[in-house]
N, C-alpha and C positions, 0 to 999 in steps of 0.2 A: 539475422534480425530482419524483419519486414515491417513496413510502416504504411499507414493509410494517410494520404494528404488531407489537410484540414478543409472543412466546408465552412460556409459563413456562420451557420449555427448547427450544432450537432443535436438532433432531437433526442428526447429521453429514451424513446424506444430503440433508436439506433445505438445509443450508448449501452443499453441493456444487452443488445445483440452482440456487440463487439466484446464486451466484458465476458459474456458467456462463451465466446470463442477463444478466450485466453489472451485478448488484447488489453492494453492498459495505456494510461496517459503518459506521454512524455512531452512536456512543454505544451505546444498546440497541435500535437499529432497523437495518433494511436499507434502503438507498436507491440510486437511480441518477440520473444526470443526463447531459445531452448538451452543455450549454453552461456556461461559467463567465465571469462578469464580472470583469475585472482592470483596476484603475485606470479608464481611460476606454474600454477596449476590451471586446469580446465575443468569446470564443474557444470553439472546440469541444473537447470532452473525448473521450478515446479510452482505453478500458479495456484493460489488458494482462494476459496470463498467460504463464507458461513451461510448456512441455510437458516435464516432468521427465526422462522417459527419453531425451530428446534433448539434455539439458544436458551440455556439455563446457566446463570452465573452461580459458581460454587463459592466456597468459603473464602478463597483467596481473592476472588474478584469483589465479593461483598465487603471484605475488609478494606480493600483499596478505595472503594466508593465511600466508605465511612471515614477513612483517614482524610480524604480530601473534601469532605462535606462542608467544612468551614469556608471554602473558597466559593466565589460567585462564578456562575457559568452563563454565558450568553451565546446565542447563535444568530448569525445574520448573513445576508449575501456578502460575498467576498469583495473587498475593495482594498487594494494595496495601500499601506500606510507606512510612514517613517517609524512608527512605534513597532510594527512587525519587523521591519528590517533591522532595527536596533537590537531587538530580542534575538533574532536569528543570528546576527553577528556574534553575540555572546555565546549562543549555543554552538555555533560552528567552531569557534575558537577552542571550545572545551572538548570537542570530539576527536577521536583518533582514526577517523575514516575520511576518505575524500568526499567532499560535498560541494554542490554549486556555490558560487560566491555570494549570491543574494537570493531572496525569495523571488524577485522579478525574473532572474535568469532561470530559476527552477520552473516557474509556471508560464511565463509569457515570452521570454527570450526576444524582447523587442516588439512583440505584437501589440497593436493598439487596444485590442479587446480580445476577450476569451471566447472560444467557440463552445466552451463547456458551461454548464449551470453549476457554479461553484459557490460554496458557502464556507463560513469560517466559525469555529468554536473558539471563544476567548475564555480563558480561565484567569481570574484575578484574585489576588490577596489584598483585600481592600481596594485601593485605586491602582495598585501595581499589576501590570500585565505579566503573568508568569508562564503562560503556556498558550500555544496556538495550534489548532488542528484544522487542516483544510481538507475538504472533500468535494467530490462531484456527485451530482444526483441524476439518475435516470428516472424512468417511471416506476420500476420495480427493484432498482438496484442502487446501492450507494458504494462509491469507491473512495477509500481513504487514500489521500494523495500525499500529505505532508504533515508531520508533527515536529514541533520544536518547543523548547522550554528553557527557563532560567536554570542554569547548571547548579545554582546554589540550593535549588529545591529537589535535588536528585533523589533524596530518600523518599519522596512522594511518588516516584515512578510515574511521572506525568505523561510520558509517552504511552504507556499502557493504559493510564487513566483516560487519555483522549480517545483511545481505541474503544473503550467501554462507552464513553459518551456518544461516539458516533453510532455505535450499535443501538444504544437506547433511543437516539433520535430516529434512526431508520425504523426501529420497531414502532415508534410513535407515528411514523408516516405510513405504516402498514406495508413497508417494502418487504421483499422476499429474500434478497441476497445482499450481503456485505462483502466487498472485495478488498482485502488488505494488501494485495500485491503477491510477491513470491517468496519462497524460501529456496535455499541452495543445498543440494545434497552434499554432505561431507563438509559443510561450512556453517557453523552454528550461529553466526552473527544475526541471521534473519529468523531464527527459531522463535523469537518473541511474538511473532505473528500468530502463533498457536495459543497464546495466553488466554484469550477471551473464553473460548469454549471448544475444546478439541473434539468432543463428540458431534458437534454441529458442523465441523469443518470438512470440506471436500477439496480434493486435489484434481487438477485437470490433466487428463491423459491426452497429450497433444497428438499422439499417434492414432488413437481410436477416435478422438474428438469428443469423448465423454468425460463428465465429472463423476468421480467415484469417492466413496468415503475415505477420509484421510487415515493412513496408518504409515508407520515407518517402513514396514515391509513392502507396502505398495509403492512408496517413493523409491525404495531400493530397486524394485522390479522395473519401474519406469526409467530410472537412471541407467540401468544396465541395457535396457532396450534402446534408449537414445544413443548411448555410447557405441553400441554395436552397429546401429544404423549409420552413425557418423563415420565410423571406421570403414564400413562397407562403401560409403560414398566418397571417401577421401581418395584423391588420385594417387596412383603408384609413383614412386620416385622416377621410374623410367618415363612416365607420361609427362613429366615436367621438364625433361631435357629438350 
């Protein structure tokens, strides 16, 4: 994993550039990685983006938008609140994966202010906050950073709904790319990031440095190449003596 140290303010064009190079936000840094250890396994990481002018929502996406139409949606500059932390605590308690303890630790980690241009989507059922989606904006790119929701609304697929709302916002801002993060070859927990529009999705080939149309055979090819390169670079046991 490699990281870029924070600057006082990260310009929108700079965020566009680093997202395009396969970097992503971690607290107040930008990082990238190609491998992820999970349990006793070692898996390859594959960064994704959607080409927004190519996005077309299908029947499943339109159904989800209709299902959640009774809820109110607002978008504003991000400011951490106790209401967000309370909702996140309920969400985190309901999950079966390791997650940061608080929203603050996920985004700021003690920093007094953010170097990113960050906004928040609030979804409310009446006055009740039921979902929060956090994203960073560049000039031509939007990066989805964090989603969490009230677990009692699980049937509304609010995580996927927030993804669609972020894409709709980015389209309204005439942005060109939406970055949802990565998926992991051979580990399906992150595959939901393909939900919005698979035909508009690209995957980053970190060896060639190019974005290419997403397909599972392409991910398989990249994974095999990454694993081969890693084995070639790993030291022999005799070298460690």
